C-alpha positions in Angstrom: 0.0 0.0 0.0 1.3 3.4 -1.0 0.8 5.6 2.1 1.3 9.3 1.7 2.4 9.9 5.3 3.4 6.6 6.6 1.2 4.0 8.5 -0.3 5.4 11.7 0.8 3.6 14.8 -2.1 2.2 16.7 -0.3 2.3 20.1 0.0 6.1 20.1 -2.4 7.6 22.7 -4.7 10.5 22.2 -4.2 13.3 24.7 -7.5 15.2 25.5 -7.2 18.2 27.6 -10.1 20.4 28.9 -10.0 23.9 27.5 -12.2 27.0 28.1 -14.8 25.6 25.7 -14.5 22.0 24.6 -11.3 19.9 24.5 -7.8 20.4 23.1 -6.3 17.4 21.4 -2.7 16.3 21.0 -1.7 13.3 18.9 1.5 12.0 17.2 3.5 14.9 18.5 1.1 17.6 17.1 -1.4 19.8 18.8 -4.5 19.4 16.7 -6.9 21.8 18.5 -6.4 25.1 20.3 -5.5 24.7 24.0 -7.5 27.9 24.9 -10.8 27.9 23.1 -11.0 25.2 20.4 -14.8 25.6 19.9 -14.6 29.4 19.6 -11.7 29.2 17.1 -13.7 26.8 14.9 -16.9 28.8 15.2 -15.1 32.0 14.2 -13.6 30.2 11.1 -17.1 29.0 10.2 -18.7 32.4 10.7 -16.1 34.1 8.4 -16.6 31.6 5.6 -18.7 33.0 2.7 -20.7 30.0 1.5 -21.2 29.4 -2.3 -23.8 27.5 -4.1 -23.2 24.0 -5.5 -19.9 23.8 -3.6 -18.5 20.6 -1.9 -16.6 21.7 1.2 -13.9 19.1 1.9 -13.2 19.1 5.6 -10.1 17.0 6.5 -9.9 15.6 10.0 -13.0 17.2 11.7 -12.1 15.7 15.1 -15.0 16.7 17.5 -16.8 18.5 14.7 -16.5 22.0 16.2 -17.9 24.7 13.9 -19.8 22.3 11.6 -23.2 22.8 13.1 -23.0 26.5 12.3 -22.1 25.8 8.7 -24.9 23.3 8.3 -27.4 25.9 9.7 -25.9 28.6 7.3 -26.4 26.2 4.4 -30.0 25.6 5.3 -30.8 29.3 5.9 -28.9 30.6 2.8 -30.8 29.9 -0.4 -27.6 30.6 -2.4 -25.9 27.6 -0.6 -28.7 25.1 -0.2 -27.2 22.8 -2.8 -23.8 22.8 -1.1 -22.5 20.1 1.4 -19.6 19.2 3.7 -17.6 16.0 3.2 -15.7 15.2 6.4 -12.8 12.8 5.9 -10.6 11.1 8.5 -8.0 8.6 7.6 -6.6 7.7 11.0 -8.4 4.9 12.8 -8.4 6.5 16.3 -9.3 9.9 15.1 -12.1 8.5 13.0 -13.6 6.7 16.0 -13.4 9.9 17.9 -15.2 11.9 15.2 -17.8 9.2 14.7 -18.7 9.3 18.4 -18.5 13.0 18.9 -20.3 13.9 15.7 -23.1 11.4 15.8 -25.9 13.8 16.8 -24.7 16.3 14.2 -24.5 13.7 11.5 -28.1 12.6 12.3 -29.3 16.2 12.1 -27.1 17.3 9.2 -29.1 15.4 6.6 -27.9 15.8 3.1 -25.5 18.6 4.0 -23.0 16.6 6.0 -21.2 13.3 5.6 -18.3 11.6 7.5 -16.2 8.9 5.9 -12.9 7.1 6.4 -11.1 6.3 3.1 -7.9 4.4 2.9 -4.5 6.0 2.4 -3.5 4.5 -0.9 -3.7 6.1 -4.4 -7.1 4.6 -5.1 -8.8 6.2 -2.1 -9.1 9.6 -3.8 -10.8 8.0 -6.8 -13.2 6.0 -4.5 -14.2 9.3 -2.8 -15.4 10.5 -6.2 -17.8 7.6 -6.4 -19.0 8.1 -2.9 -19.8 11.8 -3.6 -21.8 10.8 -6.7 -23.7 8.0 -4.9 -24.5 10.4 -2.0 -25.4 13.6 -3.7 -25.9 12.6 -7.4 -24.2 13.5 -10.7 -23.2 17.1 -11.1 -24.6 18.3 -7.8 -21.4 20.4 -7.2 -19.5 22.7 -9.4 -16.4 23.2 -7.3 -14.5 21.9 -4.3 -13.1 24.0 -1.5 -11.0 22.8 1.3 -12.2 23.6 4.8 -9.6 23.4 7.6 -11.4 23.8 11.0 -8.7 21.8 12.9 -5.0 21.0 12.8 -5.7 17.3 12.0 -5.0 17.8 8.3 -1.3 18.1 9.2 -1.1 14.4 9.9 -1.7 13.5 6.2 -1.2 16.8 4.3 -0.2 15.2 1.0 -3.1 12.7 1.0 -5.7 15.4 1.8 -4.3 17.6 -0.9 -4.4 14.7 -3.4 -8.0 14.0 -2.4 -9.1 17.6 -2.9 -7.4 17.8 -6.3 -8.9 14.5 -7.5 -12.4 15.5 -6.3 -12.0 18.9 -8.1 -10.8 17.3 -11.3 -13.6 14.7 -11.2 -16.2 17.5 -10.8 -14.6 19.5 -13.6 -14.5 16.4 -15.9 -18.1 15.6 -15.1 -19.3 19.1 -16.1 -17.0 19.0 -19.1 -18.7 15.8 -20.2 -22.1 17.4 -19.7 -21.0 20.4 -21.9 -19.6 17.9 -24.5 -22.9 16.0 -24.5 -24.9 19.2 -25.0 -22.7 20.3 -27.9 -21.9 16.9 -29.5 -24.4 14.3 -28.2 -26.7 14.7 -31.1 -23.8 14.3 -33.6 -22.5 11.2 -31.7 -25.8 9.3 -31.9 -26.3 10.3 -35.5 -22.9 9.0 -36.4 -23.5 5.8 -34.4 -26.7 5.1 -36.2 -25.0 5.5 -39.6 -22.0 3.3 -38.5 -24.3 0.5 -37.2 -24.6 -0.5 -40.8 -21.1 -1.8 -40.5 -21.9 -4.2 -37.7 -23.1 -7.2 -39.7 -20.0 -7.2 -41.9 -17.1 -5.7 -39.9 -15.2 -7.4 -37.2 -15.1 -6.1 -33.6 -11.9 -5.2 -31.9 -12.0 -8.4 -29.8 -11.2 -10.2 -33.1 -7.6 -8.9 -33.1 -4.8 -10.2 -31.0 -1.1 -9.2 -31.1 0.0 -11.9 -28.8 3.2 -10.9 -26.8 4.6 -8.7 -29.6 5.9 -5.3 -28.3 3.8 -2.4 -29.4 4.8 1.1 -30.5 1.9 3.6 -29.8 2.3 6.7 -31.9 0.7 10.1 -31.4 1.3 13.0 -33.8 3.4 15.1 -31.5 7.1 16.1 -32.3 8.3 13.2 -30.1 7.1 10.8 -32.9 9.9 12.1 -35.2 12.6 11.2 -32.6 11.4 7.7 -32.3 10.9 7.0 -36.0 14.3 8.5 -36.9 16.0 6.2 -34.3 14.1 3.1 -35.5 14.9 3.8 -39.1 18.6 4.1 -38.2 18.7 0.5 -37.0 16.5 -1.6 -39.3 13.9 -1.5 -42.1 10.9 -0.2 -40.2 9.0 -0.1 -43.5 9.0 -3.8 -43.8 6.1 -5.5 -41.9 7.9 -8.9 -42.2 11.2 -7.6 -40.7 9.6 -5.5 -38.0 9.6 -7.3 -34.7 6.9 -5.2 -33.1 3.5 -3.7 -33.9 2.6 -0.1 -34.6 -0.7 1.4 -33.4 -1.1 5.0 -34.4 -3.7 7.8 -34.1 -5.3 8.9 -37.4 -3.4 12.2 -37.4 -0.2 10.2 -37.9 -1.4 8.8 -41.3 0.3 11.5 -43.5 3.5 11.2 -41.4 3.7 7.5 -41.9 2.8 7.6 -45.5 5.6 10.1 -46.1 8.0 7.6 -44.5 6.5 4.6 -46.3 5.7 3.0 -43.0 2.6 0.8 -42.8 1.0 0.7 -39.3 -0.6 -2.4 -38.0 -3.6 -0.5 -36.7 -4.9 3.1 -37.1 -7.3 4.4 -34.4 -10.2 6.6 -35.7 -12.2 8.4 -33.0 -13.1 11.9 -34.2 -16.7 12.6 -34.9 -16.3 15.9 -36.7 -15.6 16.6 -40.4 -12.4 18.6 -39.8 -10.7 15.3 -39.1 -10.9 14.4 -42.8 -7.7 16.3 -43.6 -5.8 13.6 -41.6 -6.7 11.2 -44.4 -5.6 13.3 -47.3 -4.0 11.1 -50.0 -4.8 7.9 -48.0 -7.8 6.7 -50.0 -7.6 3.0 -50.5 -4.5 2.6 -48.3 -5.0 -1.0 -47.1 -4.2 -0.7 -43.4 -6.5 -2.0 -40.6 -8.4 0.6 -38.7 -9.9 0.5 -35.2 -13.1 2.6 -35.5 -15.3 4.0 -32.8 -19.0 3.6 -33.4 -19.6 7.3 -33.1 -16.7 8.4 -35.4 -17.4 10.4 -38.6 -18.6 7.9 -41.2 -16.7 9.6 -44.0 -13.4 9.0 -42.1 -13.8 5.2 -41.8 -14.7 5.0 -45.5 -11.3 6.4 -46.7 -8.9 3.5 -45.8 -9.2 0.3 -47.7 -8.1 -2.1 -44.9 -10.1 -4.2 -42.5 -12.3 -2.4 -40.0 -12.5 -3.4 -36.3 -15.3 -1.8 -34.4 -15.4 -0.7 -30.8 -17.8 1.6 -28.9 -16.9 4.3 -26.3 -20.1 5.1 -24.3 -20.3 8.9 -24.2 -23.4 8.7 -21.9 -25.9 6.2 -20.6 -28.5 5.5 -23.2 -31.1 2.7 -23.3 -30.4 2.1 -27.0 -27.0 0.7 -26.0 -28.7 -1.9 -23.8 -31.0 -2.8 -26.7 -28.1 -3.1 -29.0 -26.3 -5.4 -26.6 -29.3 -7.6 -26.1 -29.5 -7.9 -29.9 -25.8 -8.8 -30.2 -25.1 -5.7 -32.2 -23.1 -3.6 -29.8 -19.3 -3.6 -30.4 -16.9 -4.2 -27.5 -16.7 -1.2 -25.2 -13.6 0.8 -24.3 -13.1 3.1 -21.4 -13.9 6.7 -22.3 -10.6 8.6 -22.1 -11.4 11.6 -24.2 -8.3 11.4 -26.4 -7.5 9.3 -29.4 -3.9 9.0 -28.1 -5.1 7.5 -24.8 -7.5 5.2 -26.7 -4.6 4.0 -28.8 -2.7 3.2 -25.6 -5.7 1.4 -24.2 -6.0 -0.7 -27.3 -2.3 -1.6 -27.1 -2.8 -2.8 -23.6 -5.7 -5.0 -24.6 -4.3 -6.4 -27.8 -0.8 -7.3 -26.6 0.7 -8.8 -23.5 4.2 -7.4 -24.4 5.9 -4.1 -23.6 4.3 -0.9 -24.9 6.4 2.2 -25.9 4.7 5.5 -26.5 6.0 8.3 -28.7 4.4 11.5 -29.9 1.9 11.6 -27.0 3.4 14.8 -26.0 0.5 17.0 -24.8 2.7 20.0 -25.3 4.4 22.0 -28.1 7.1 24.6 -28.8 7.1 27.8 -30.8 8.3 25.9 -33.9 7.0 22.4 -33.4 3.3 21.8 -32.8 2.9 18.4 -34.5 5.2 15.9 -36.1 6.7 16.4 -39.6 4.3 16.0 -42.5 1.2 16.0 -40.2 -1.7 18.2 -41.5 -0.9 20.9 -39.0 2.8 21.0 -39.8 2.1 21.1 -43.6 -0.5 23.8 -43.1 2.1 25.9 -41.2 4.7 25.5 -43.9 2.2 26.4 -46.6 1.4 29.7 -44.8 5.0 30.6 -44.3 6.2 33.8 -46.1 8.1 36.9 -45.5 5.0 38.3 -43.7 4.0 35.1 -41.9 6.4 33.5 -39.5 6.7 29.7 -39.3 6.7 30.2 -35.5 3.2 29.3 -34.1 3.0 32.3 -31.8 -0.8 32.6 -31.8 -1.1 29.1 -30.5 1.8 29.3 -28.1 0.6 32.5 -26.4 -3.2 32.2 -26.7 -5.2 32.6 -23.5 -4.9 29.7 -21.1 -1.5 28.4 -22.3 1.3 28.2 -19.9 5.0 27.2 -19.7 5.9 23.7 -18.5 9.0 21.5 -18.3 9.3 18.6 -20.7 10.6 15.1 -20.0 14.1 16.3 -21.1 13.9 19.4 -18.8 13.4 21.9 -21.6 10.7 24.6 -21.6 7.5 23.7 -23.6 4.0 25.1 -23.9 0.8 23.4 -22.9 -2.8 24.2 -22.0 -5.4 22.9 -19.5 -6.9 20.4 -21.9 -3.5 18.9 -22.8 -2.5 18.8 -19.1 -5.8 17.0 -18.3 -5.1 14.3 -20.9 -1.6 13.9 -19.5 -3.1 13.4 -16.0 -5.7 10.9 -17.4 -2.8 9.0 -19.0 -1.0 8.7 -15.8 -4.1 7.6 -13.9 -4.9 5.0 -16.5 -1.5 3.5 -17.3 1.2 4.4 -14.7 0.4 1.4 -12.6 1.3 -0.9 -15.5 5.0 -2.0 -15.7 4.6 -2.6 -19.4 4.4 1.0 -20.4 7.4 3.1 -21.4 7.8 6.6 -22.8 10.7 8.1 -24.8 12.6 11.0 -23.5 11.8 14.1 -25.5 9.8 17.3 -25.9 6.5 16.0 -24.3 5.1 16.3 -20.8 6.1 13.4 -18.5 3.4 10.7 -18.5 4.2 9.0 -15.2 5.6 5.8 -16.8 9.2 4.6 -17.2 11.2 6.9 -19.3 13.7 5.6 -21.9 16.1 7.2 -24.4 15.1 6.5 -28.0 17.9 4.0 -28.4 16.8 2.1 -25.3 13.2 2.2 -26.6 14.4 0.5 -29.8 15.8 -2.4 -27.7 12.5 -2.8 -25.9 10.6 -2.9 -29.2 13.1 -5.5 -30.4 12.3 -7.7 -27.4 15.4 -7.3 -25.2 14.6 -7.8 -21.6 17.0 -5.1 -20.3 17.1 -2.0 -22.5 20.1 -0.6 -20.6 22.2 -3.7 -21.3 24.7 -2.5 -23.8 26.0 -6.0 -24.4 22.8 -6.8 -26.4 23.8 -4.4 -29.1 21.9 -4.0 -32.4 21.7 -5.8 -35.7 21.3 -3.5 -38.6 18.2 -5.3 -39.9 16.9 -7.7 -37.3 14.7 -10.5 -38.3 11.1 -10.9 -37.3 10.8 -11.9 -33.6 14.4 -11.0 -32.8 13.7 -11.3 -29.1 12.7 -14.9 -29.3 9.1 -14.2 -28.4 7.1 -17.3 -28.9 3.6 -16.0 -28.9 2.6 -14.8 -32.4 0.1 -12.2 -33.4 -3.2 -13.9 -34.2 -6.5 -12.8 -35.4 -9.7 -14.5 -34.2 -11.4 -16.0 -37.3 -14.0 -13.7 -38.9 -17.6 -14.6 -38.6 -18.8 -17.3 -41.0 -21.4 -16.4 -43.7 -24.2 -17.8 -41.6 -23.2 -15.7 -38.6 -23.1 -12.6 -40.8 -26.5 -13.4 -42.2 -27.8 -13.7 -38.6 -26.3 -10.4 -37.6 -27.7 -8.8 -40.7 -31.2 -10.2 -39.8 -30.8 -8.9 -36.3 -29.7 -5.5 -37.5 -32.7 -5.1 -39.8 -35.1 -6.3 -37.1 -33.5 -3.8 -34.7 -33.9 -0.9 -37.1 -37.5 -1.7 -37.7 -38.2 -1.8 -34.0 -36.6 1.6 -33.5 -38.7 3.0 -36.4 -41.8 1.5 -34.8 -41.0 3.3 -31.5 -40.5 6.6 -33.3 -43.6 6.3 -35.4 -45.8 5.3 -32.4 -44.5 8.3 -30.5 -44.9 10.7 -33.4 -48.5 9.5 -34.0 -49.3 10.1 -30.4 -47.8 13.6 -30.3 -49.5 14.6 -33.5 -53.0 13.4 -32.4 -53.1 10.6 -34.9 -53.4 8.1 -32.1 -54.2 8.4 -28.4 -52.0 6.8 -25.7 -51.9 7.3 -21.9 -49.5 9.6 -20.1 -47.8 6.6 -18.6 -47.2 5.2 -22.1 -45.7 8.5 -23.2 -43.3 8.4 -20.2 -42.2 4.9 -21.2 -41.6 5.9 -24.8 -39.6 8.9 -23.7 -37.4 6.6 -21.6 -37.1 4.2 -24.5 -36.1 6.9 -26.9 -33.8 8.8 -24.6 -31.4 9.5 -27.5 -33.9 12.0 -28.7 -33.4 14.3 -25.7 -30.2 13.2 -23.8 -28.3 16.2 -25.4 -30.9 18.8 -24.2 -29.1 21.1 -21.8 -31.4 20.6 -18.9 -31.1 16.8 -19.3 -27.4 16.6 -19.8 -26.7 18.9 -16.8 -29.0 16.8 -14.6 -27.2 13.5 -15.3 -29.8 12.1 -17.6 -32.9 13.1 -15.7 -35.6 14.7 -17.9 -38.8 16.7 -17.5 -42.1 14.8 -17.4 -44.2 14.0 -20.4 -46.7 16.5 -19.2 -44.2 19.3 -19.9 -45.5 20.6 -23.2 -42.4 22.6 -24.1 -40.1 19.7 -23.6 -42.3 17.3 -25.6 -42.5 19.7 -28.5 -38.7 19.8 -28.7 -38.6 16.1 -28.6 -41.1 16.0 -31.5 -38.8 18.0 -33.7 -36.1 15.3 -33.3 -38.2 12.3 -34.5 -38.3 12.9 -38.3 -34.6 13.4 -38.7 -33.9 10.2 -36.8 -36.4 8.2 -38.9 -34.4 9.3 -41.9 -31.2 8.2 -40.3 -32.5 4.7 -39.7 -33.6 4.5 -43.3 -30.1 5.7 -44.3 -28.5 3.0 -42.2 -30.6 0.3 -43.9 -29.6 1.6 -47.4 -25.9 1.6 -46.4 -26.3 -1.9 -45.1 -27.7 -3.0 -48.5 -24.6 -1.5 -50.2 -22.0 -3.3 -47.9 
């Protein structure tokens, strides 16, 4: 167990001393409460606090709970703070027992405004707290986290409590960010998904691909990709699939870069749902490389490449249509929503191979003269604009509002922004615990995994057990499976014709059922037929993809107005006809497969 402040010793006594009001407390060589007037000190701190609405107040080590009753009363009396709450956390066993006994009446009376819990002291505890907050107060109840120090108990585990506060704040920000994304993009996601469902009867899903124990190189389109590919090209023919002892998984933005170098990846990851992503496929029509395609990606993107398509689904929100697709056997395997195509590529590498994984180009940073790798669409566009009056330096991006200076893995100054930094943090949370992940030293932000120089990374990709062992050396053009890896890359056999026919039948039946739901609801709303209010409620729940992206529904975590809300139902009505056309379009595309 990774403990932030060391394991608490159970034999250390608590020293309670009477004070003017209440008790002072000493423990582990620290005075945790005032020796003169601990109650008065806490109450003054509570009185001076200006409460804000939809705020989670994180109170580390509340001890006797002094000052909390005043805050609860202020929340109840203040209409601007009625949706706020206090989360009291104690990680020491003895102090938790003390707080539990002392605060019992207050906890019973505090209702939904107060909660006391004892998390662990490992890295996962902060993440588990996020789940506890959602279960207790619901999705998106809070908009911010503020730390509330009413005692000196927080000094026993300062790093842990800071970590918990940061993770809670990031989780709340991510949750609201997801809501905003759903509002802006939810309708596009479901429209793309319906169009792409036509692929399901014919395409393989991602579980049909297996790289065995082959090492994997995961490529993003950052400048760090150039360093890795130049090093690899110096030692053997990276362009030859047969002579390459590792697999390459790249994000779609890398396609022009790899085509320029005549390097054929083993898998391209396509995630983007908007049309601007099409420039990544310029000149790649018919290029027969396999592609891992998200169900909600832009359909035009997955039509460009000529290789085999492997479907997966990243759930952007909870929708009942996904459950129906799963029951019909039409839902592709799900992947964890990580928000970034680079992180998704890393997740696929972890799933498809049991060997080491080296990342390059997942930089989440940039410099004045290097935003993307050479030959990427962004790099080529910058070169095309260059003139005597237009510098090649990307000053507008480097110094736009929100960007900041940061230190790269190599210790040099780079630029980044909050979104990139958040992706870097998500990468660390998702993959740093795996010993199979490596990153190359270079211009990117550190990802929290083992760092290697490019030459050492080449050895890992060639299968050497110890990349720092200089005795291993290099062969100029190593043969396939240089490392002696015995497990080979395999592919699960594709569905037989009868299985494809069965999936096609299930797909057509599914589409007809969805059309029937929509037609029934439309007829009821237009007065063509009459159904009960209860039936309308059921149809609204069944057809939740019609309204999940509405602002009031996305912000409320999927809750919607009642069917008796005329304004809401009218807006739902406007969504029905476009979706009927989409289902017809999906059927026509299936006929053309």
